[in-house]
C-alpha positions in Angstrom: 27.8 29.3 -48.3 25.8 26.3 -47.2 23.9 26.0 -44.0 24.4 22.9 -41.9 21.4 20.7 -41.9 20.0 19.7 -38.5 19.4 16.1 -37.9 17.5 15.3 -34.7 19.1 12.8 -32.3 17.6 9.3 -32.5 15.1 8.6 -29.8 15.6 5.7 -27.4 13.4 2.9 -28.5 13.4 1.2 -25.2 11.8 3.8 -22.9 10.6 2.3 -19.7 10.0 5.4 -17.6 6.3 4.9 -16.8 6.9 1.2 -16.0 9.8 2.0 -13.6 7.8 4.7 -11.9 4.8 2.4 -11.5 7.1 -0.3 -10.0 8.8 2.2 -7.6 5.5 3.7 -6.5 4.1 0.3 -5.7 7.2 -0.8 -3.7 7.3 2.5 -1.8 3.5 2.4 -1.0 4.0 -1.1 0.5 7.1 -0.3 2.5 5.7 2.9 4.1 2.0 1.7 4.5 2.3 1.9 8.3 3.3 5.6 8.3 0.7 8.1 7.1 -1.2 5.6 4.9 -3.4 8.3 3.3 -0.3 9.7 1.5 1.0 6.3 0.4 -2.4 5.1 -0.9 -2.4 8.1 -3.3 1.1 7.0 -4.5 -0.2 3.5 -5.0 -3.1 4.8 -7.1 -0.7 6.8 -9.2 1.3 3.6 -9.6 -1.7 1.7 -11.0 -2.5 4.5 -13.4 1.1 4.8 -14.6 1.3 1.0 -15.0 -1.8 0.9 -17.2 -0.5 3.9 -19.2 2.9 2.1 -19.6 1.2 -1.1 -21.0 -0.2 1.0 -23.8 2.7 3.4 -24.5 5.7 1.2 -23.8 5.1 -2.3 -25.2 8.6 -3.4 -24.5 8.1 -2.9 -20.7 4.9 -4.8 -20.3 6.3 -7.2 -17.7 7.7 -4.4 -15.6 4.4 -2.5 -15.9 2.5 -5.6 -14.8 4.7 -6.0 -11.8 4.1 -2.3 -11.0 0.4 -2.7 -11.3 0.3 -5.8 -9.0 2.5 -4.1 -6.4 0.5 -1.0 -6.5 -2.8 -2.9 -5.9 -1.0 -4.7 -3.0 0.0 -1.3 -1.7 -3.6 0.0 -1.9 -4.8 -3.1 0.0 -2.0 -2.8 2.6 -2.7 0.9 3.1 -6.5 0.2 3.6 -5.7 -2.5 6.2 -3.3 -0.1 7.9 -6.0 2.6 8.1 -8.5 0.1 9.5 -6.0 -1.1 12.1 -5.1 2.5 13.0 -8.7 3.5 13.4 -9.4 0.4 15.5 -6.5 1.2 17.8 -7.6 4.9 18.1 -11.1 3.8 19.1 -9.8 1.3 21.6 -7.5 3.9 23.2 -10.4 6.5 23.4 -12.6 4.0 25.2 -10.1 3.0 27.8 
């Protein structure tokens, strides 16, 4: 009796998971920057990290990773501006 040989399934050569996550995190951090910016800035930082990881690990998704990195940096800037505006509004409301 012969035992059947096991052949592993071929892996997908066009993985873009990290690049897609970076892109989504960047977009979400920009869209929701006015609501609880401290949470969304952490998501934008994760988007930057995932984007740079994707550029090394997923060479076929370099363009998407670059877009994710750029959007995540814009998200970080938008969240910082949102925090500054929120702090200024809070101070002005306390003084009046």
